[in-house]
Steps between C-alpha positions, in 0.01 A plus 500: 500500500779742592678430168183568307456832683863594429454413137178705485687799651776465239248483216304794640819708521639414157164533331507875563663672200634784710681262740640299212612813320666640807693182560608478136619863504687442827673189364588684177650799688700269731629298203596818313706627801652156559613479138635855518695417813644185342605691188657774712689244705623327183626834357672576834683165497586543132640843576719369777635231269559752220683736735714220637583376154587850383731559796660160451568550130616861546727460799581130494453254781479676833789437733352467850834577667531825307137590580561441873820707490321786325215493749740508795696787344181712481450477877 
């Protein structure tokens, strides 16, 4: 009996066009922002890789000992 009442409540809710439309719009907006965030994150990661590759090819392989010495000399 409880399952039938729950099913009736679900049908009664989804049968209303306004409720269905609201949920569809909410899902669409959330999906749009999720895809935008994913694309933004992908561009961010790509940019980090591009920058690292550019530095590597311009200046050669970084020497960690020289980097540490330079950092200490600044202080």
